[in-house]
Each structure stands twice: as structure tokens, then as C-alpha cells.
N, C-alpha and C positions, 0 to 999 in steps of 0.2 A: 504494500500500500504506500502510495506516495504521501509524504508528510504535508500537512497544511500549515500555512503560516498566517497568523492573524495579528493585527495591530490592536493592542488593548490600551485604553487610556488609563494611566496611573496617576492618581491624585494623592498628593501628600498635604497634610495640614501642619503648618509650623506655628507653634504658639510662641510669641515673643513678648518680652517684658520691656516696657518703655518707662523710663524714669529720668531723674536728674543725671544719672550716670550714663545715659545713652540707651541703646537698644541691644537686647541680648536674646538669642534664641534659647528657649527653655525646654521645649519638647517638640518632637516630630512624630506624628501618628498617621495612620493610613485611612482612618474613617472619621467622618464628621461627628458622630455620636461621642466617640472617645475624646475627640478634641474639645467638644463642648463640656464634657464632664471634667476634664483636666482644667480647662479654663475657669470653670465655676469654682472648683476647689481652690485654685490659686487665688482667685479674687476674694474668696472668703478668708483665706489665710492672710492676704494682704490687708483686709479690713481689720482683722484682729491686731496685726502688727502696727497698723497706722494708729489704732486706738492706744496702743501701748507707748507710742512715741511721746505722749504727754506726761508719762510717768517720770518721777525723779530718777536721777542717775543711781541713787542708792538702791533702787529696785533691781539693777543689773547684778549679775553674779561676778562682781569685781571686788578686790580688796578695799577695805574701808579707807585706807590711805589714798588709793587712787580716786575714790569718790570724793574725798575731802579736797584733793588737789584740783579736781575738775570743778567743784563748787567754788573754790578760791579763785578760779579763773573764769567765773561767771558761766560755767556750763552746768546748768541746773536740771535740764530734762534730757531724755534720750534724744529728742528732736534736736536740741542744741548740739549734742555730741555728734549726731549724724551729719551736721554741717561742717564739721572739722575734718581736716586732712591729717595724715600721719605726721606731716611736718608741723602742723599747728599743735598737735599733742606733744611732740618731742620738744617744742620750744617752751613748754610750760616748765617752771622750776621743779626739780626733783623727779622728772619723768625720764625713765630709761627704757631700754629695749624690752626688758621683761614686763614692765608695767604696760607699755604700749601693746605688747602681745596679748596681755590679759584683756585689755580694753577692746582690741580688734576682735578677739574671740567672742566677747560678750555681745558685740553689735553685729556679728555676722548674720544672725537671724533677721535683722532689720535691713539688710542690704549692704552693710559695711560702712566704713568711713567714706567721706567724700573723696573722690579721686583727685580732683584738682581744685 
């Protein structure tokens, strides 16, 4: 039997995140239903995270010394912290690489520190 060749349309759905840090692909799926479910779950997660941004920096899982240094530098909320870059944090008195690492780890769930 002679083989048949057919052209099939292949559709992929790419879910992207758009924020102050730019655009980033988050997931790629092959059917619309899965794409909608993933997008809905990500939006719900983002809503919760956005609500948390108004919380005080003390609510983060960072050492008390780090929270005190941030407060002394007028970084009172998670939202304030997310507007800072690594350089901004390192310029604060008594902040070193280890403390910066702890702060970066704590804000990863919120999208991380500002890139520039």
C-alpha cells in the first residue's frame, strides 16, 4: 500500500507573563482548554501575590536584622522592596551578599527584585 501524506494544522498556545520586568513565556500547551485552565490558575495566584505586596517586610521569611535595615531605609512593604534592585539593596548600610541572598529568596514568589 502506498503511504498517504497529509498536512495537519498544529496549534500551540503560549501563555506569557507581562509585567514591569518585561514579557516572559510561562507555559506552552497544545489545547485551548488546558491553556485557559493554566491561565486562570496563574491569574488567581497573581491576585493573591498582589494582595500580599501591601504587607510589611517583617511578614517575609527574612532575618529580623534584614527587616530592620530595610525599614531604616524606608522600605516598609513588600511592594516597596519589589521596586528595589540588587544594587539598591547592596548600597544600604550593613547589607552583604548573604543578606541580599536571603532577601532575593524571600521575594522570588512575588517576581523578584526589580531588574533595573
